[in-house]
N, CA, C and O atoms as a Tinker XYZ file with bonds, in Angstrom:
   388  protein
     1  N    -61.816000  -75.281000   -4.336000    73     2
     2  CA   -60.038000  -75.172000   -3.428000    64     1     3
     3  C    -60.364000  -75.025000   -2.425000    63     2     4     5
     4  O    -61.212000  -74.168000   -2.174000    81     3
     5  N    -59.891000  -75.697000   -1.596000    73     3     6
     6  CA   -59.692000  -76.623000    0.193000    64     5     7
     7  C    -59.080000  -75.602000    0.612000    63     6     8     9
     8  O    -59.649000  -74.957000    1.492000    81     7
     9  N    -57.538000  -75.059000    0.047000    73     7    10
    10  CA   -56.395000  -74.393000    0.573000    64     9    11
    11  C    -56.188000  -72.687000   -0.284000    63    10    12    13
    12  O    -56.422000  -72.563000   -1.486000    81    11
    13  N    -55.856000  -71.851000    0.344000    73    11    14
    14  CA   -54.982000  -71.048000   -0.613000    64    13    15
    15  C    -54.026000  -71.281000   -0.725000    63    14    16    17
    16  O    -53.240000  -71.738000    0.104000    81    15
    17  N    -53.812000  -70.899000   -2.254000    73    15    18
    18  CA   -52.383000  -71.076000   -2.846000    64    17    19
    19  C    -51.085000  -70.215000   -2.360000    63    18    20    21
    20  O    -49.963000  -70.684000   -2.550000    81    19
    21  N    -51.201000  -69.349000   -1.929000    73    19    22
    22  CA   -50.548000  -68.361000   -1.073000    64    21    23
    23  C    -49.952000  -68.336000    0.426000    63    22    24    25
    24  O    -48.810000  -68.217000    0.870000    81    23
    25  N    -51.099000  -68.482000    0.954000    73    23    26
    26  CA   -50.714000  -68.772000    3.017000    64    25    27
    27  C    -51.069000  -70.115000    3.161000    63    26    28    29
    28  O    -50.149000  -70.814000    3.587000    81    27
    29  N    -52.211000  -70.738000    2.916000    73    27    30
    30  CA   -52.280000  -72.418000    3.134000    64    29    31
    31  C    -53.797000  -72.464000    3.682000    63    30    32    33
    32  O    -54.352000  -73.518000    3.992000    81    31
    33  N    -54.628000  -70.709000    3.795000    73    31    34
    34  CA   -55.191000  -71.068000    4.816000    64    33    35
    35  C    -56.347000  -71.748000    4.235000    63    34    36    37
    36  O    -56.770000  -71.806000    3.080000    81    35
    37  N    -56.809000  -72.324000    5.511000    73    35    38
    38  CA   -58.172000  -73.332000    4.907000    64    37    39
    39  C    -59.504000  -72.753000    5.166000    63    38    40    41
    40  O    -60.158000  -72.434000    6.159000    81    39
    41  N    -59.682000  -72.740000    3.605000    73    39    42
    42  CA   -61.227000  -72.072000    3.543000    64    41    43
    43  C    -62.260000  -72.923000    4.058000    63    42    44    45
    44  O    -62.316000  -74.144000    3.908000    81    43
    45  N    -63.340000  -71.960000    4.874000    73    43    46
    46  CA   -64.211000  -72.272000    5.573000    64    45    47
    47  C    -65.463000  -72.298000    4.975000    63    46    48    49
    48  O    -65.723000  -71.474000    4.098000    81    47
    49  N    -66.464000  -73.323000    5.404000    73    47    50
    50  CA   -67.858000  -73.411000    4.728000    64    49    51
    51  C    -68.640000  -71.970000    4.479000    63    50    52    53
    52  O    -69.194000  -71.678000    3.419000    81    51
    53  N    -68.592000  -71.277000    5.444000    73    51    54
    54  CA   -69.244000  -69.710000    5.354000    64    53    55
    55  C    -68.189000  -69.077000    3.930000    63    54    56    57
    56  O    -68.719000  -68.785000    2.858000    81    55
    57  N    -66.827000  -68.956000    4.139000    73    55    58
    58  CA   -65.950000  -68.418000    2.861000    64    57    59
    59  C    -66.403000  -69.041000    1.937000    63    58    60    61
    60  O    -66.347000  -68.274000    0.976000    81    59
    61  N    -66.977000  -70.313000    1.519000    73    59    62
    62  CA   -67.235000  -70.857000   -0.173000    64    61    63
    63  C    -68.873000  -70.207000   -0.256000    63    62    64    65
    64  O    -69.389000  -69.873000   -1.322000    81    63
    65  N    -69.435000  -70.124000    0.850000    73    63    66
    66  CA   -70.605000  -69.480000    0.595000    64    65    67
    67  C    -70.842000  -68.492000    0.343000    63    66    68    69
    68  O    -71.851000  -68.232000   -0.313000    81    67
    69  N    -70.197000  -67.787000    0.671000    73    67    70
    70  CA   -70.056000  -65.963000    0.062000    64    69    71
    71  C    -69.800000  -65.853000   -0.801000    63    70    72    73
    72  O    -70.232000  -64.975000   -1.548000    81    71
    73  N    -68.873000  -66.811000   -1.122000    73    71    74
    74  CA   -68.098000  -66.644000   -2.906000    64    73    75
    75  C    -69.207000  -67.281000   -3.811000    63    74    76    77
    76  O    -68.903000  -67.393000   -4.998000    81    75
    77  N    -70.372000  -67.689000   -3.451000    73    75    78
    78  CA   -71.245000  -67.571000   -4.076000    64    77    79
    79  C    -72.178000  -66.975000   -4.549000    63    78    80    81
    80  O    -73.055000  -67.161000   -5.393000    81    79
    81  N    -71.799000  -66.094000   -3.756000    73    79    82
    82  CA   -72.890000  -64.243000   -3.532000    64    81    83
    83  C    -72.563000  -63.974000   -4.345000    63    82    84    85
    84  O    -73.089000  -63.943000   -5.457000    81    83
    85  N    -71.032000  -63.551000   -3.797000    73    83    86
    86  CA   -70.060000  -62.569000   -4.596000    64    85    87
    87  C    -69.380000  -62.581000   -5.847000    63    86    88    89
    88  O    -68.920000  -61.595000   -6.422000    81    87
    89  N    -69.324000  -64.594000   -6.497000    73    87    90
    90  CA   -68.862000  -64.520000   -7.286000    64    89    91
    91  C    -66.878000  -64.440000   -7.073000    63    90    92    93
    92  O    -66.208000  -64.221000   -8.082000    81    91
    93  N    -66.233000  -64.625000   -5.812000    73    91    94
    94  CA   -65.262000  -64.650000   -5.587000    64    93    95
    95  C    -64.834000  -65.512000   -4.047000    63    94    96    97
    96  O    -65.384000  -65.380000   -2.954000    81    95
    97  N    -63.764000  -66.336000   -4.386000    73    95    98
    98  CA   -63.431000  -66.485000   -3.340000    64    97    99
    99  C    -62.109000  -65.522000   -2.668000    63    98   100   101
   100  O    -61.184000  -65.127000   -3.379000    81    99
   101  N    -62.196000  -65.254000   -1.302000    73    99   102
   102  CA   -61.171000  -64.422000   -0.913000    64   101   103
   103  C    -60.394000  -64.893000    0.458000    63   102   104   105
   104  O    -61.194000  -64.892000    1.394000    81   103
   105  N    -59.368000  -65.206000    0.767000    73   103   106
   106  CA   -58.571000  -65.658000    1.396000    64   105   107
   107  C    -58.718000  -64.516000    2.827000    63   106   108   109
   108  O    -58.872000  -63.333000    2.523000    81   107
   109  N    -58.685000  -64.761000    3.880000    73   107   110
   110  CA   -58.743000  -63.972000    4.863000    64   109   111
   111  C    -57.606000  -64.055000    5.803000    63   110   112   113
   112  O    -57.741000  -64.090000    7.026000    81   111
   113  N    -56.701000  -64.080000    5.297000    73   111   114
   114  CA   -54.940000  -64.281000    5.744000    64   113   115
   115  C    -54.286000  -63.120000    5.178000    63   114   116   117
   116  O    -54.108000  -62.030000    5.720000    81   115
   117  N    -53.892000  -63.561000    3.814000    73   115   118
   118  CA   -53.507000  -62.509000    2.715000    64   117   119
   119  C    -53.740000  -61.592000    1.956000    63   118   120   121
   120  O    -52.928000  -60.810000    1.461000    81   119
   121  N    -55.706000  -61.671000    1.720000    73   119   122
   122  CA   -56.294000  -61.381000    1.379000    64   121   123
   123  C    -56.131000  -61.349000   -0.647000    63   122   124   125
   124  O    -56.245000  -60.358000   -1.368000    81   123
   125  N    -55.947000  -62.271000   -0.917000    73   123   126
   126  CA   -55.681000  -62.496000   -1.594000    64   125   127
   127  C    -57.425000  -63.252000   -2.217000    63   126   128   129
   128  O    -58.237000  -63.816000   -1.484000    81   127
   129  N    -57.591000  -62.991000   -3.876000    73   127   130
   130  CA   -58.931000  -63.364000   -4.085000    64   129   131
   131  C    -58.838000  -64.683000   -5.740000    63   130   132   133
   132  O    -58.080000  -64.739000   -6.709000    81   131
   133  N    -59.609000  -65.220000   -5.450000    73   131   134
   134  CA   -59.692000  -66.072000   -6.342000    64   133   135
   135  C    -61.203000  -66.391000   -7.306000    63   134   136   137
   136  O    -62.197000  -66.684000   -6.640000    81   135
   137  N    -61.336000  -66.336000   -8.686000    73   135   138
   138  CA   -62.461000  -66.415000   -9.444000    64   137   139
   139  C    -62.390000  -67.884000   -9.601000    63   138   140   141
   140  O    -61.282000  -68.402000   -9.464000    81   139
   141  N    -63.696000  -68.841000   -9.943000    73   139   142
   142  CA   -63.259000  -69.574000  -10.813000    64   141   143
   143  C    -63.727000  -69.484000  -12.182000    63   142   144   145
   144  O    -64.482000  -68.703000  -12.761000    81   143
   145  N    -62.844000  -70.848000  -12.653000    73   143   146
   146  CA   -62.720000  -70.175000  -13.999000    64   145   147
   147  C    -64.091000  -71.346000  -14.487000    63   146   148   149
   148  O    -64.265000  -72.282000  -13.707000    81   147
   149  N    -64.995000  -71.274000  -15.714000    73   147   150
   150  CA   -65.812000  -71.729000  -16.189000    64   149   151
   151  C    -65.122000  -73.284000  -16.496000    63   150   152   153
   152  O    -63.907000  -73.418000  -16.641000    81   151
   153  N    -65.965000  -74.280000  -16.560000    73   151   154
   154  CA   -65.424000  -75.353000  -16.616000    64   153   155
   155  C    -66.695000  -76.535000  -17.544000    63   154   156   157
   156  O    -67.886000  -76.260000  -17.401000    81   155
   157  N    -66.407000  -77.452000  -18.202000    73   155   158
   158  CA   -67.076000  -78.464000  -18.733000    64   157   159
   159  C    -68.115000  -78.810000  -17.314000    63   158   160   161
   160  O    -69.257000  -78.405000  -17.096000    81   159
   161  N    -67.390000  -79.552000  -16.624000    73   159   162
   162  CA   -68.310000  -79.950000  -15.497000    64   161   163
   163  C    -69.097000  -79.691000  -14.819000    63   162   164   165
   164  O    -69.923000  -80.417000  -14.267000    81   163
   165  N    -68.838000  -77.864000  -14.735000    73   163   166
   166  CA   -69.861000  -77.481000  -13.878000    64   165   167
   167  C    -71.382000  -77.281000  -14.995000    63   166   168   169
   168  O    -72.504000  -77.260000  -14.489000    81   167
   169  N    -71.173000  -77.149000  -16.543000    73   167   170
   170  CA   -71.844000  -76.786000  -17.401000    64   169   171
   171  C    -72.820000  -78.403000  -17.029000    63   170   172   173
   172  O    -73.934000  -78.585000  -16.538000    81   171
   173  N    -72.077000  -79.060000  -17.388000    73   171   174
   174  CA   -72.948000  -80.217000  -17.049000    64   173   175
   175  C    -73.424000  -80.536000  -15.742000    63   174   176   177
   176  O    -74.556000  -81.004000  -15.867000    81   175
   177  N    -73.192000  -80.509000  -14.943000    73   175   178
   178  CA   -73.759000  -79.895000  -13.470000    64   177   179
   179  C    -74.908000  -79.914000  -13.524000    63   178   180   181
   180  O    -75.787000  -80.757000  -13.346000    81   179
   181  N    -74.807000  -77.958000  -14.037000    73   179   182
   182  CA   -76.200000  -77.146000  -13.921000    64   181   183
   183  C    -76.784000  -77.413000  -14.837000    63   182   184   185
   184  O    -77.816000  -76.744000  -14.882000    81   183
   185  N    -76.605000  -78.539000  -16.225000    73   183   186
   186  CA   -77.608000  -78.466000  -17.136000    64   185   187
   187  C    -78.155000  -79.875000  -16.521000    63   186   188   189
   188  O    -79.378000  -79.992000  -16.603000    81   187
   189  N    -77.650000  -80.665000  -16.085000    73   187   190
   190  CA   -78.472000  -82.012000  -15.411000    64   189   191
   191  C    -78.866000  -81.438000  -14.285000    63   190   192   193
   192  O    -79.573000  -82.416000  -14.042000    81   191
   193  N    -79.090000  -80.634000  -13.222000    73   191   194
   194  CA   -79.829000  -80.259000  -12.093000    64   193   195
   195  C    -81.316000  -79.394000  -12.880000    63   194   196   197
   196  O    -82.419000  -79.435000  -12.333000    81   195
   197  N    -81.132000  -78.833000  -13.892000    73   195   198
   198  CA   -81.883000  -78.182000  -14.662000    64   197   199
   199  C    -82.939000  -78.815000  -15.231000    63   198   200   201
   200  O    -84.057000  -78.346000  -15.446000    81   199
   201  N    -82.286000  -80.558000  -15.604000    73   199   202
   202  CA   -82.787000  -81.141000  -16.753000    64   201   203
   203  C    -83.576000  -82.028000  -15.844000    63   202   204   205
   204  O    -84.595000  -82.377000  -16.441000    81   203
   205  N    -83.528000  -82.432000  -14.883000    73   203   206
   206  CA   -84.219000  -82.891000  -13.277000    64   205   207
   207  C    -85.134000  -82.438000  -13.325000    63   206   208   209
   208  O    -86.154000  -82.847000  -13.880000    81   207
   209  N    -84.873000  -81.025000  -12.465000    73   207   210
   210  CA   -85.897000  -80.000000  -12.294000    64   209   211
   211  C    -87.028000  -79.931000  -13.142000    63   210   212   213
   212  O    -88.192000  -80.155000  -12.809000    81   211
   213  N    -86.555000  -79.566000  -14.403000    73   211   214
   214  CA   -88.362000  -79.101000  -15.128000    64   213   215
   215  C    -88.390000  -81.154000  -14.863000    63   214   216   217
   216  O    -89.140000  -81.438000  -13.929000    81   215
   217  N    -87.891000  -82.096000  -15.359000    73   215   218
   218  CA   -88.550000  -83.225000  -15.261000    64   217   219
   219  C    -90.064000  -83.360000  -13.768000    63   218   220   221
   220  O    -91.261000  -83.632000  -13.672000    81   219
   221  N    -89.191000  -83.055000  -13.134000    73   219   222
   222  CA   -90.305000  -83.368000  -11.702000    64   221   223
   223  C    -91.382000  -82.160000  -11.911000    63   222   224   225
   224  O    -92.589000  -82.210000  -11.673000    81   223
   225  N    -90.696000  -81.162000  -12.370000    73   223   226
   226  CA   -92.027000  -79.619000  -12.660000    64   225   227
   227  C    -92.933000  -80.728000  -13.364000    63   226   228   229
   228  O    -93.902000  -81.126000  -12.718000    81   227
   229  N    -92.722000  -81.214000  -14.523000    73   227   230
   230  CA   -94.326000  -81.390000  -15.119000    64   229   231
   231  C    -94.674000  -82.838000  -14.145000    63   230   232   233
   232  O    -95.791000  -83.101000  -14.591000    81   231
   233  N    -94.444000  -83.703000  -13.304000    73   231   234
   234  CA   -94.475000  -84.517000  -12.473000    64   233   235
   235  C    -95.822000  -83.764000  -11.493000    63   234   236   237
   236  O    -96.959000  -84.207000  -11.330000    81   235
   237  N    -95.262000  -82.608000  -10.993000    73   235   238
   238  CA   -96.014000  -82.066000  -10.199000    64   237   239
   239  C    -96.878000  -80.370000  -10.250000    63   238   240   241
   240  O    -96.316000  -79.279000  -10.148000    81   239
   241  N    -98.100000  -80.582000  -10.404000    73   239   242
   242  CA   -99.217000  -79.236000  -11.195000    64   241   243
   243  C    -99.683000  -78.836000   -9.489000    63   242   244   245
   244  O   -100.205000  -79.477000   -8.577000    81   243
   245  N    -99.228000  -77.569000   -9.638000    73   243   246
   246  CA  -100.048000  -76.881000   -8.692000    64   245   247
   247  C   -101.589000  -75.697000   -9.153000    63   246   248   249
   248  O   -101.663000  -75.007000  -10.170000    81   247
   249  N   -102.317000  -75.770000   -8.379000    73   247   250
   250  CA  -103.581000  -75.179000   -9.073000    64   249   251
   251  C   -102.652000  -73.210000   -9.365000    63   250   252   253
   252  O   -103.014000  -72.372000  -10.191000    81   251
   253  N   -102.001000  -73.139000   -8.804000    73   251   254
   254  CA  -101.628000  -71.308000   -8.802000    64   253   255
   255  C    -99.723000  -71.589000   -9.191000    63   254   256   257
   256  O    -98.842000  -72.257000   -8.650000    81   255
   257  N    -99.775000  -70.660000  -10.414000    73   255   258
   258  CA   -98.772000  -70.486000  -11.362000    64   257   259
   259  C    -97.586000  -70.006000   -9.815000    63   258   260   261
   260  O    -96.573000  -70.596000   -9.440000    81   259
   261  N    -97.979000  -69.259000   -9.469000    73   259   262
   262  CA   -97.214000  -68.818000   -8.626000    64   261   263
   263  C    -96.037000  -69.575000   -7.377000    63   262   264   265
   264  O    -94.863000  -69.456000   -7.025000    81   263
   265  N    -97.296000  -70.407000   -7.036000    73   263   266
   266  CA   -96.556000  -71.676000   -5.960000    64   265   267
   267  C    -96.223000  -72.577000   -6.873000    63   266   268   269
   268  O    -96.095000  -73.668000   -6.317000    81   267
   269  N    -96.048000  -72.628000   -7.864000    73   267   270
   270  CA   -95.658000  -73.680000   -9.065000    64   269   271
   271  C    -94.324000  -72.977000   -8.888000    63   270   272   273
   272  O    -93.403000  -73.724000   -8.557000    81   271
   273  N    -94.001000  -71.549000   -9.058000    73   271   274
   274  CA   -92.693000  -70.903000   -9.557000    64   273   275
   275  C    -91.841000  -71.078000   -8.312000    63   274   276   277
   276  O    -90.643000  -71.303000   -8.480000    81   275
   277  N    -92.360000  -70.994000   -7.004000    73   275   278
   278  CA   -91.813000  -70.682000   -5.868000    64   277   279
   279  C    -91.332000  -72.777000   -5.528000    63   278   280   281
   280  O    -90.299000  -73.009000   -4.900000    81   279
   281  N    -92.051000  -73.760000   -5.937000    73   279   282
   282  CA   -91.397000  -74.437000   -5.572000    64   281   283
   283  C    -90.593000  -74.927000   -6.252000    63   282   284   285
   284  O    -90.059000  -75.958000   -5.841000    81   283
   285  N    -90.155000  -74.299000   -7.720000    73   283   286
   286  CA   -89.573000  -74.513000   -8.397000    64   285   287
   287  C    -88.202000  -74.102000   -8.106000    63   286   288   289
   288  O    -87.206000  -74.802000   -8.283000    81   287
   289  N    -88.233000  -72.740000   -7.577000    73   287   290
   290  CA   -87.313000  -72.485000   -7.138000    64   289   291
   291  C    -86.231000  -72.414000   -5.817000    63   290   292   293
   292  O    -85.122000  -71.915000   -5.624000    81   291
   293  N    -87.294000  -73.275000   -4.958000    73   291   294
   294  CA   -86.913000  -73.590000   -3.635000    64   293   295
   295  C    -85.986000  -75.166000   -3.803000    63   294   296   297
   296  O    -85.201000  -75.638000   -2.980000    81   295
   297  N    -86.305000  -75.618000   -4.855000    73   295   298
   298  CA   -85.693000  -77.118000   -5.837000    64   297   299
   299  C    -84.331000  -76.490000   -6.447000    63   298   300   301
   300  O    -83.341000  -77.059000   -5.987000    81   299
   301  N    -84.155000  -75.881000   -6.991000    73   299   302
   302  CA   -83.285000  -75.399000   -8.126000    64   301   303
   303  C    -82.353000  -74.804000   -7.520000    63   302   304   305
   304  O    -81.238000  -75.319000   -7.602000    81   303
   305  N    -82.511000  -73.534000   -6.720000    73   303   306
   306  CA   -81.552000  -72.574000   -6.325000    64   305   307
   307  C    -80.583000  -73.365000   -5.221000    63   306   308   309
   308  O    -79.356000  -73.406000   -5.308000    81   307
   309  N    -81.106000  -73.774000   -4.527000    73   307   310
   310  CA   -79.742000  -75.021000   -3.329000    64   309   311
   311  C    -78.970000  -75.932000   -4.314000    63   310   312   313
   312  O    -77.754000  -75.805000   -4.456000    81   311
   313  N    -79.818000  -77.007000   -5.105000    73   311   314
   314  CA   -78.952000  -77.534000   -5.888000    64   313   315
   315  C    -77.984000  -76.833000   -6.863000    63   314   316   317
   316  O    -76.913000  -77.348000   -7.188000    81   315
   317  N    -78.456000  -75.499000   -7.367000    73   315   318
   318  CA   -77.195000  -75.022000   -7.740000    64   317   319
   319  C    -75.916000  -74.539000   -7.504000    63   318   320   321
   320  O    -74.830000  -74.577000   -8.083000    81   319
   321  N    -76.574000  -73.862000   -6.020000    73   319   322
   322  CA   -75.659000  -73.284000   -5.473000    64   321   323
   323  C    -74.773000  -74.672000   -4.753000    63   322   324   325
   324  O    -73.642000  -74.325000   -4.414000    81   323
   325  N    -75.072000  -76.120000   -4.472000    73   323   326
   326  CA   -74.578000  -76.842000   -3.819000    64   325   327
   327  C    -73.247000  -77.585000   -4.953000    63   326   328   329
   328  O    -72.498000  -78.562000   -4.921000    81   327
   329  N    -73.481000  -76.661000   -5.703000    73   327   330
   330  CA   -72.086000  -77.285000   -6.354000    64   329   331
   331  C    -71.026000  -76.438000   -5.786000    63   330   332   333
   332  O    -70.100000  -77.004000   -5.205000    81   331
   333  N    -71.039000  -75.285000   -5.867000    73   331   334
   334  CA   -70.103000  -73.959000   -5.583000    64   333   335
   335  C    -69.637000  -74.442000   -4.391000    63   334   336   337
   336  O    -68.468000  -74.758000   -4.166000    81   335
   337  N    -70.548000  -74.496000   -3.634000    73   335   338
   338  CA   -70.075000  -74.591000   -1.740000    64   337   339
   339  C    -69.454000  -76.152000   -1.759000    63   338   340   341
   340  O    -68.503000  -76.214000   -0.980000    81   339
   341  N    -69.663000  -77.141000   -2.279000    73   339   342
   342  CA   -68.363000  -78.403000   -1.743000    64   341   343
   343  C    -67.308000  -78.405000   -2.478000    63   342   344   345
   344  O    -67.405000  -78.866000   -3.615000    81   343
   345  N    -66.212000  -77.959000   -2.069000    73   343   346
   346  CA   -64.857000  -78.376000   -2.741000    64   345   347
   347  C    -64.912000  -79.784000   -2.754000    63   346   348   349
   348  O    -65.315000  -80.727000   -2.073000    81   347
   349  N    -64.420000  -79.568000   -3.663000    73   347   350
   350  CA   -63.505000  -80.814000   -5.113000    64   349   351
   351  C    -62.754000  -80.384000   -5.913000    63   350   352   353
   352  O    -62.583000  -79.174000   -6.058000    81   351
   353  N    -62.217000  -81.180000   -6.519000    73   351   354
   354  CA   -61.467000  -81.778000   -7.661000    64   353   355
   355  C    -61.472000  -80.569000   -8.898000    63   354   356   357
   356  O    -60.577000  -79.944000   -9.466000    81   355
   357  N    -63.091000  -80.590000   -9.006000    73   355   358
   358  CA   -63.676000  -80.002000  -10.357000    64   357   359
   359  C    -63.323000  -78.658000  -10.739000    63   358   360   361
   360  O    -63.027000  -78.149000  -11.820000    81   359
   361  N    -63.445000  -78.170000   -9.426000    73   359   362
   362  CA   -63.052000  -76.558000   -9.520000    64   361   363
   363  C    -61.945000  -76.183000   -9.998000    63   362   364   365
   364  O    -61.084000  -76.850000   -9.426000    81   363
   365  N    -61.336000  -75.278000  -10.948000    73   363   366
   366  CA   -60.955000  -74.036000  -11.287000    64   365   367
   367  C    -60.676000  -73.148000  -10.618000    63   366   368   369
   368  O    -61.687000  -72.762000  -10.030000    81   367
   369  N    -59.566000  -72.413000  -10.295000    73   367   370
   370  CA   -59.598000  -71.446000   -9.527000    64   369   371
   371  C    -58.727000  -70.376000  -10.346000    63   370   372   373
   372  O    -57.903000  -70.973000  -11.038000    81   371
   373  N    -58.649000  -68.960000  -10.488000    73   371   374
   374  CA   -57.688000  -68.193000  -11.021000    64   373   375
   375  C    -57.437000  -67.203000  -10.277000    63   374   376   377
   376  O    -58.424000  -66.903000   -9.605000    81   375
   377  N    -56.538000  -66.548000  -10.095000    73   375   378
   378  CA   -55.788000  -65.728000   -9.002000    64   377   379
   379  C    -56.674000  -64.400000   -9.555000    63   378   380   381
   380  O    -56.846000  -64.534000  -10.766000    81   379
   381  N    -57.120000  -63.500000   -9.181000    73   379   382
   382  CA   -57.211000  -61.990000   -9.579000    64   381   383
   383  C    -56.843000  -60.922000   -9.036000    63   382   384   385
   384  O    -56.754000  -59.792000   -9.516000    81   383
   385  N    -56.571000  -61.402000   -7.737000    73   383   386
   386  CA   -55.707000  -60.231000   -7.089000    64   385   387
   387  C    -54.504000  -60.643000   -5.948000    63   386   388
   388  O    -53.818000  -59.763000   -5.428000    81   387
């Protein structure tokens, strides 16, 4: 969602980043809150990211299992958050407040 439905406030990158951490997208002007509805597109994206990272993890073998897990998290978490940060037509939001 690029703009608020109520007041046409344009959501910034910072607003969308906060929404990934809180789980809600909140408008600064009219205080409306939106929650992302689950969709098949987000499921496909998350599945593909996890599948690709698992394939890459098999290629990269570290001696230390903790280092292996840290490398896995460094790649996986930003890739999963990227879907929520970038505004596109695949997001569907429901007004909750």
